[in-house]
C-alpha positions in Angstrom: -78.6 36.3 -219.5 -78.7 33.3 -218.1 -78.4 32.5 -214.3 -77.4 29.3 -212.3 -78.5 28.3 -209.3 -75.5 26.4 -207.5 -75.8 24.0 -205.0 -76.1 25.4 -201.5 -72.8 26.7 -199.8 -73.0 23.9 -197.3 -72.8 21.8 -199.5 -69.2 21.2 -199.9 -66.4 19.0 -198.8 -65.3 18.9 -195.2 -61.9 19.1 -196.4 -62.3 22.6 -198.1 -64.6 24.4 -195.6 -67.1 27.3 -197.8 -66.1 30.7 -196.3 -66.4 33.0 -199.3 -69.4 33.5 -201.4 -68.6 34.1 -205.0 -69.7 36.2 -207.3 -69.0 35.3 -211.5 -70.5 36.7 -214.7 -69.6 34.7 -217.6 -68.6 37.0 -220.0 -68.9 35.0 -223.0 -71.9 33.8 -222.6 -73.7 36.0 -220.2 -73.9 33.8 -217.5 -74.3 34.6 -213.7 -74.0 31.9 -210.6 -73.0 32.0 -207.3 -70.8 29.9 -205.6 -69.3 28.9 -202.1 -65.1 27.7 -201.8 -62.7 28.3 -199.0 -61.2 31.6 -201.0 -62.1 34.3 -203.4 -61.0 31.7 -206.7 -62.0 31.7 -210.1 -64.4 29.0 -211.2 -65.6 27.9 -215.1 -68.7 28.6 -216.2 -71.0 26.1 -215.8 -72.8 26.7 -218.9 -69.4 27.7 -221.4 -67.0 25.7 -219.0 -64.6 29.4 -219.5 -62.9 30.4 -216.7 -63.6 33.8 -215.3 -63.0 35.1 -211.6 -65.4 36.6 -209.4 -67.1 40.1 -209.4 -67.1 39.8 -205.8 -65.9 37.3 -202.9 -67.6 37.9 -199.6 -67.4 36.4 -196.0 -69.6 34.5 -195.0 -71.3 35.8 -192.0 -70.1 34.5 -189.0 -66.5 32.8 -190.4 -63.6 34.2 -189.9 -61.1 35.2 -192.8 -58.4 33.4 -190.4 -57.3 29.6 -191.4 -58.7 27.1 -189.1 -56.8 24.3 -190.9 -53.1 23.4 -189.9 -50.0 24.8 -191.2 -48.6 22.3 -193.0 -44.7 22.9 -193.5 -43.4 23.0 -197.1 -42.8 20.8 -199.4 -39.0 21.5 -199.5 -38.8 21.3 -195.4 -40.2 17.1 -196.1 -37.5 16.7 -198.5 -34.7 14.3 -199.3 -31.1 15.0 -198.6 -31.0 13.9 -202.2 -33.6 17.2 -203.3 -32.9 19.4 -201.1 -31.1 21.1 -203.1 -32.7 21.6 -206.5 -33.9 24.1 -208.0 -37.3 23.4 -211.4 -38.4 25.5 -213.5 -42.0 25.1 -213.7 -43.9 26.8 -216.5 -47.4 26.2 -217.9 -49.2 27.1 -221.9 -52.8 27.6 -222.1 -53.5 28.8 -225.8 -55.3 32.0 -226.3 -57.3 33.6 -229.4 -55.9 37.3 -230.2 -58.9 38.8 -231.5 -58.7 42.6 -232.9 -61.9 44.5 -234.8 -60.9 47.9 -236.6 -63.5 49.6 -238.8 -61.8 50.4 -242.2 -63.5 51.9 -245.4 -62.2 50.4 -248.9 -63.4 49.7 -252.5 -63.3 46.6 -251.2 -63.2 43.4 -248.7 -59.6 43.1 -250.6 -58.6 46.0 -250.2 -59.8 46.0 -246.5 -57.7 43.4 -245.3 -54.8 44.7 -247.2 -55.3 47.8 -245.0 -55.1 46.6 -242.3 -52.7 43.8 -242.9 -50.5 46.7 -243.7 -51.8 48.0 -240.3 -50.5 45.1 -238.5 -47.5 45.7 -239.9 -46.6 48.6 -239.2 -47.6 47.7 -235.6 -50.8 50.6 -235.9 -53.4 48.8 -236.3 -53.8 49.8 -231.9 -53.8 53.2 -232.8 -57.6 53.4 -232.2 -57.6 56.4 -235.3 -60.9 58.6 -236.4 -59.5 56.6 -239.9 -59.8 52.7 -238.7 -60.9 52.8 -235.5 -60.3 50.0 -233.1 -63.0 48.0 -232.5 -62.2 44.9 -230.2 -59.1 43.8 -228.9 -58.9 40.7 -226.4 -57.1 37.9 -225.5 -59.4 34.8 -224.6 -58.8 31.0 -223.9 -59.0 28.7 -227.1 -61.4 26.5 -226.6 -61.2 23.5 -224.9 -58.5 22.3 -222.2 -55.0 23.3 -222.9 -53.3 24.1 -220.1 -49.9 22.1 -220.0 -47.5 22.0 -218.3 -43.9 21.3 -217.7 -41.1 20.9 -215.3 -37.1 21.1 -215.2 -34.7 20.4 -213.0 -31.9 23.4 -213.4 -28.1 23.2 -211.5 -29.5 27.4 -210.6 -32.5 29.0 -210.9 -32.4 31.6 -214.6 -32.4 35.3 -214.3 -35.9 36.9 -214.8 -37.5 37.5 -218.3 -40.3 39.5 -218.2 -40.2 43.3 -218.2 -40.0 44.4 -214.7 -42.3 47.3 -212.8 -41.4 50.5 -212.4 -40.7 49.9 -209.1 -38.3 48.1 -209.8 -36.2 50.2 -212.3 -34.1 52.5 -211.4 -35.2 55.6 -210.7 -34.8 59.0 -213.2 -35.0 62.5 -212.9 -37.4 64.4 -215.7 -34.9 67.9 -216.3 -37.7 70.6 -218.2 -36.7 72.7 -221.5 -37.4 75.7 -221.0 
């Protein structure tokens, strides 16, 4: 494990006062560091440049959680009449690698791969059985900067296209068959 000491908390720019001390541990290279921010936010690993969220974020002693910054009006409040009723769909994409490893007993590497491919096609590769234990299943960002933003003007916002939370679905009643 490599520990990196970042500049002291007081060495930040005046525009964003440091109020939180965030503790980070990179799961990729095991580097640990701490950094002062104005919020409990993600940071990039100083060793491998992966984006990491803090495992701990503490308010610095003597600081207030309430901001002393002037409250700015939202950007829409400053919009001109021409752009006041415009809607935008803003999206981003980040390239990820999904790595899955399973344990397979077979006569050859080719046979093991065929078994894994069939399990993938049958959507059973993630079942974690005694015959095919799930050894690893995780997503991580691809190497390099892959963040791509897109902004499209639309007449009105479309319906959300994501799975709804259980709290947003219609309640149901469970009936017993006994």
